[in-house]
C-alpha positions in Angstrom: 180.3 153.4 134.0 178.7 156.7 132.5 177.6 157.4 129.5 178.7 161.1 129.2 176.9 161.9 125.9 174.1 160.7 124.1 170.8 161.9 123.0 168.0 159.6 124.3 165.4 162.9 123.6 165.8 162.2 120.1 162.8 160.2 117.8 165.2 157.5 117.2 164.3 155.9 120.6 161.0 156.7 121.1 159.8 153.4 120.1 161.9 151.5 122.8 163.5 154.1 125.3 162.7 152.2 128.3 163.9 149.2 127.0 167.6 151.0 125.9 167.8 152.3 129.1 167.1 148.8 130.7 169.9 147.4 128.3 172.4 150.0 129.3 171.8 149.1 133.0 172.1 145.5 132.2 175.7 146.2 130.5 176.6 148.1 133.4 176.2 152.0 132.9 174.8 153.1 136.1 174.3 157.1 134.9 173.5 158.4 131.4 173.5 161.5 130.3 171.2 162.8 127.7 172.3 166.0 125.7 169.7 168.5 124.1 171.0 170.1 121.3 167.6 172.9 120.4 164.7 174.2 123.0 162.2 171.4 122.4 164.6 168.4 123.0 165.7 170.1 126.1 162.1 170.0 127.1 161.8 166.2 125.8 165.4 165.5 127.8 163.8 167.0 131.3 160.5 164.5 131.1 163.1 161.8 130.5 165.0 162.6 133.5 162.3 163.0 135.6 161.3 159.7 134.5 164.0 157.5 135.0 166.6 158.1 137.8 169.8 157.0 136.1 169.4 159.8 133.5 170.5 163.1 133.9 170.4 166.2 131.4 172.3 168.8 129.7 170.7 171.6 127.2 172.3 173.5 124.7 172.0 175.1 121.1 174.3 173.0 118.6 176.2 175.1 116.3 174.2 173.9 113.4 171.4 175.4 114.7 173.5 178.6 116.2 171.7 181.0 113.2 168.4 180.4 115.4 169.6 181.8 118.6 168.4 184.5 120.4 167.5 186.6 123.6 164.4 184.7 124.4 166.6 181.0 123.8 169.3 182.5 126.4 166.7 182.9 129.0 165.0 179.7 127.8 167.8 177.7 128.4 168.6 180.0 131.9 165.1 178.7 133.0 166.0 175.1 132.1 169.1 174.3 133.4 167.6 175.4 136.8 166.4 172.1 136.8 167.8 169.8 139.2 169.0 167.2 137.0 170.7 170.0 134.7 174.2 168.5 134.8 176.0 170.7 132.0 175.4 173.5 129.0 175.6 172.3 125.6 176.6 171.1 123.4 177.8 174.6 122.5 180.8 175.3 120.2 181.8 175.4 116.4 181.3 173.2 113.8 183.3 174.5 110.4 182.1 170.7 108.7 178.8 171.6 107.9 178.8 175.3 108.2 175.1 175.3 108.4 174.8 178.6 110.6 177.0 181.3 109.6 180.9 181.0 111.4 180.9 184.6 112.7 177.1 183.6 114.4 178.4 180.5 115.7 181.0 182.0 117.7 178.9 184.7 119.0 176.5 181.7 120.4 179.4 179.6 121.5 180.1 183.0 123.6 176.7 183.4 124.9 176.7 179.9 126.0 180.1 180.3 128.3 178.2 183.3 130.1 175.4 180.9 130.2 177.6 178.2 131.9 179.0 180.8 134.7 175.8 182.2 135.3 174.1 178.7 136.4 177.5 177.2 137.5 177.2 174.3 135.3 180.3 173.0 133.0 180.4 173.1 129.1 180.0 170.4 126.6 182.1 171.9 123.5 181.3 170.6 120.3 184.4 171.5 117.8 185.0 170.0 114.6 187.0 171.4 112.0 187.5 174.5 114.2 190.4 173.7 116.8 191.6 177.4 116.1 188.9 179.4 116.5 187.7 177.0 119.8 191.1 177.8 121.6 191.1 181.2 120.9 187.7 181.5 122.4 188.4 179.5 125.1 191.2 181.4 126.2 189.9 184.6 125.5 187.0 183.7 128.1 189.4 181.9 130.7 187.2 178.6 130.5 188.2 175.8 132.7 185.5 173.7 133.6 184.7 171.9 130.1 184.7 168.8 127.8 185.5 168.6 124.1 183.0 165.9 123.5 183.9 163.1 120.6 187.3 164.4 120.2 188.4 164.3 116.4 191.2 167.3 116.8 194.7 166.7 116.7 197.4 165.1 119.3 198.5 169.1 119.5 194.8 170.4 120.6 194.6 167.5 122.9 197.5 168.5 124.7 196.5 172.3 124.7 193.1 171.3 126.3 194.9 169.1 128.8 197.0 171.8 129.8 194.0 174.0 130.4 192.7 171.4 132.6 189.7 170.5 130.3 188.4 166.8 129.7 188.6 165.0 126.1 185.8 162.5 125.8 186.5 159.4 123.7 183.3 158.0 121.2 182.9 155.2 119.0 185.5 156.3 116.5 188.1 155.1 118.6 186.9 151.7 117.7 186.9 152.1 113.7 189.4 150.2 111.4 190.5 153.8 110.0 190.9 155.7 112.8 194.6 156.4 113.1 195.0 159.8 114.8 192.6 159.2 117.9 194.2 156.2 119.3 197.6 158.0 119.6 195.7 160.6 121.5 193.9 158.0 123.8 197.5 156.7 124.6 198.4 159.9 125.8 195.4 161.6 127.5 196.4 161.4 131.3 194.1 159.3 133.0 192.2 162.3 135.3 191.3 163.8 132.0 189.8 161.3 129.9 185.5 160.8 129.7 183.7 158.0 127.3 180.7 158.4 125.9 178.3 157.1 122.9 176.8 160.1 121.4 173.8 157.6 120.2 172.2 157.0 117.9 175.3 158.3 116.1 178.8 156.5 115.8 177.9 153.1 116.7 181.5 151.7 117.7 182.7 148.3 116.1 181.4 145.8 116.4 178.0 147.0 116.3 178.5 149.1 113.1 175.2 149.0 111.5 173.1 149.5 114.2 171.4 152.3 116.3 174.1 153.2 118.6 172.8 153.2 122.1 174.8 153.8 125.6 175.0 149.6 126.3 177.3 149.9 123.1 179.7 152.1 125.3 181.5 148.9 126.7 182.7 148.9 123.5 185.0 151.8 123.2 185.8 151.2 127.3 187.3 148.1 125.7 189.0 149.8 122.9 190.2 152.6 125.0 191.5 150.1 127.9 193.9 148.1 125.0 195.2 151.2 124.0 195.8 152.4 127.3 197.3 149.2 128.5 195.0 148.7 131.4 192.0 146.3 132.5 188.6 147.1 131.2 187.8 147.4 135.0 190.5 150.1 135.1 189.0 152.0 132.5 185.7 151.6 134.0 187.0 152.8 137.5 188.7 155.8 136.0 186.2 157.1 133.7 183.4 157.0 135.8 185.3 159.2 139.0 186.0 161.5 136.1 182.3 161.9 135.2 181.4 162.3 138.6 183.7 164.9 139.3 183.2 166.7 136.1 179.2 166.9 136.6 179.2 166.5 140.4 177.4 163.2 140.2 176.7 161.2 143.8 179.7 160.2 145.7 183.4 159.7 145.3 185.2 156.6 146.3 186.6 157.0 150.1 190.1 156.5 150.5 191.7 153.1 149.7 194.6 151.5 151.6 194.8 148.9 148.6 194.3 149.2 144.9 194.0 147.0 142.1 195.8 148.4 139.0 195.6 145.6 136.1 196.8 142.7 137.7 199.1 144.2 140.7 197.6 145.3 144.1 199.2 148.2 145.4 199.4 148.8 149.1 199.1 152.7 149.9 200.7 153.0 153.5 201.5 156.4 154.0 201.2 159.7 152.0 203.9 161.9 153.8 207.2 161.7 151.2 210.5 163.1 151.5 210.3 164.8 148.4 208.3 167.5 147.6 208.6 166.7 143.7 207.4 169.3 141.2 205.7 166.6 138.8 204.1 164.7 141.8 200.0 163.6 141.0 199.3 164.3 144.4 199.4 167.7 144.4 196.8 168.5 142.2 194.2 165.3 142.7 193.4 163.1 145.2 193.0 160.1 142.4 195.3 157.3 140.5 193.3 155.4 138.0 190.0 156.2 139.9 191.4 155.3 143.4 191.2 157.7 146.0 194.8 157.8 147.7 194.5 160.4 150.5 195.2 158.9 153.3 192.8 159.8 156.5 195.5 157.7 158.8 198.3 155.5 158.0 196.9 151.6 158.1 198.2 148.8 160.0 199.8 146.1 159.0 197.0 144.1 160.0 194.6 146.4 157.8 197.0 146.1 155.0 196.9 142.0 155.4 193.1 141.9 155.7 192.6 143.9 152.5 195.5 141.5 150.5 193.5 138.3 151.0 195.2 135.5 149.0 198.5 137.4 147.8 199.2 134.6 144.6 195.9 136.1 143.1 198.2 139.1 141.6 201.3 139.2 139.8 202.9 141.3 142.5 202.0 143.3 145.6 203.7 146.7 145.2 204.2 149.3 148.4 203.5 152.2 146.1 200.8 154.9 147.3 201.1 158.9 147.8 204.1 158.8 149.8 207.3 157.2 150.5 207.0 153.7 152.0 210.4 153.2 153.6 209.3 155.9 156.2 207.7 152.6 157.4 209.6 150.2 157.0 208.4 147.7 159.8 205.0 147.6 158.6 206.8 147.2 154.9 209.0 143.9 156.5 205.9 142.5 158.8 203.5 142.5 155.6 206.1 141.6 153.3 206.7 138.2 155.4 203.3 137.2 155.6 203.0 137.8 151.8 206.6 136.1 150.8 204.9 132.8 153.5 201.5 132.6 151.2 203.6 132.5 148.0 203.1 136.3 146.8 205.5 138.2 145.0 206.6 141.9 146.5 207.8 145.0 144.6 208.5 148.0 146.5 208.3 151.4 144.4 210.5 153.9 146.4 212.6 157.2 145.9 215.4 155.6 147.1 216.1 157.6 150.3 215.1 154.6 152.5 218.9 154.4 154.2 218.9 158.1 154.7 215.4 158.2 156.5 216.2 155.4 158.3 219.7 156.2 159.3 221.0 152.5 158.8 221.5 150.2 155.5 218.1 148.9 155.2 218.2 146.6 152.0 219.6 143.5 154.2 216.8 143.7 156.1 214.6 143.4 152.8 216.6 140.2 151.6 214.5 137.4 151.3 211.2 139.7 151.5 211.1 141.8 148.5 211.4 140.6 145.0 212.2 143.9 143.3 212.9 147.4 143.9 211.7 150.3 141.7 213.9 153.3 142.6 213.3 156.6 141.1 216.4 158.1 139.8 214.4 161.1 138.0 217.5 163.1 137.3 221.0 162.6 135.3 222.8 165.1 138.1 222.4 166.4 141.6 221.5 169.8 140.1 218.4 168.6 138.3 217.6 166.1 141.0 217.2 168.6 143.8 215.6 171.1 141.0 212.7 168.6 140.0 212.4 166.8 143.4 213.1 169.4 146.2 214.2 166.8 148.7 214.0 167.2 152.3 216.7 165.3 153.1 220.6 166.8 153.0 222.4 164.8 150.1 219.3 163.0 148.5 220.9 162.6 145.3 223.9 160.7 146.2 221.9 158.4 148.4 219.8 157.8 145.4 222.7 156.8 143.7 224.5 154.7 146.7 220.9 152.9 147.5 220.7 151.5 143.7 224.2 150.2 143.8 223.6 148.9 147.1 220.3 147.5 146.0 221.7 144.7 143.5 223.5 143.0 146.6 220.2 141.9 148.4 217.9 142.2 145.9 216.7 139.9 143.0 215.1 142.6 140.2 216.2 145.9 140.4 215.1 149.0 138.3 215.7 152.5 138.1 213.1 154.9 136.9 213.0 158.6 135.1 209.8 160.4 134.6 210.0 162.1 131.2 210.2 166.0 131.5 211.4 169.0 130.8 215.1 169.1 132.3 215.4 165.3 132.0 218.3 163.7 129.7 217.0 160.5 129.0 219.9 159.6 127.2 222.4 160.5 130.3 220.0 158.6 132.7 220.8 155.5 130.6 224.0 155.9 130.7 223.8 156.5 134.8 221.9 153.5 135.3 224.4 151.4 133.1 227.2 152.5 134.8 225.2 151.5 138.2 224.3 147.8 136.7 220.5 148.0 136.7 217.9 148.8 133.6 216.1 151.8 133.6 212.4 152.5 133.1 211.3 155.6 131.4 207.6 156.7 133.0 205.4 159.3 131.5 204.6 162.2 133.7 200.6 160.8 134.4 201.9 157.0 134.8 201.4 155.2 138.3 202.8 151.6 138.9 
């Protein structure tokens, strides 16, 4: 994991800084970003980053200290941020809760930090407390695109606005607090590719460590709470947030493409990136990653390669053919691998767009009988017009083909479910009625959900 925001440079850590960093390592925290909020602390942060390979730093002037910012401050920060272990500008932003600097000065200093981030080509770490309206106004005015809202404490509407702009949302210890009401709902909604985690140590110590000085090792508690809220494993959150942090801060290497990837207790097989739809909402058009796994294949895997990745299939609740493409384009691979899985006691699911019969120009469902336990078929719309607009199929008659595939699948596959993505233009109630008429249940998926 990566603690994307703490303050190791503060005097709170002077007596045991090396031990704090070692405890973080033992807890599985590979990288720590220490965030300096004034010039003196920035120079201390440089020294710490130089002494400890796992530590990187950011530098800026906190909105509390904005009243002391001047041209000399700007020049000093410009020089500091040229250091090879500098990964961001900030924290900067607006704090209308304590108002320790005049608000007009806070706004001007925030703008200077935006200018600075563009000059040094580093992202922004933004502090926004009780100042959402002005924060949004300035971000829009200067068209800020590469930034994180650290220790997010705003509204759901603010979070949605940030994600639409491509900004990251960072979650800290308050999500674990017993009186936290709004933040858990936000954590559930932020898409995978925009979420980060942090400690903000020595502040905001998470449950169950309340009463102690916070430190990077305690990131595990925030990560575990975020995983629980999102219905995934701690391993999933570790992987998702680590990839996000590496992309955002441009740290180290990113994962290589994978053909088999674990989410929760299922194993997913990524057998092709080709598809017979060009869906407007498909995640593959704007990221290589699903829950921290790189699904952008360099080549399509063979059956032997997939089997080698599976190992003992009974370790998993299901083995699911689902990647960045339509699996029935490789029907022979599905059949060969599924037969191997079933012979060893495993369960098989296929996530499909329902074009299998059209793609293969025959009814493939009898061939899958006994090999496949479950089919998840993307219905995605209540009528052909909506389907064609959202899914942009490459095959003529695709929507009717999906309907026919769902209806026919019940004859051969024990468990069949239709799915629909919750988005503008999709009539969920009409889709429910359609699924019911076809004799299957309907699963409603969030736009960023996979599996």
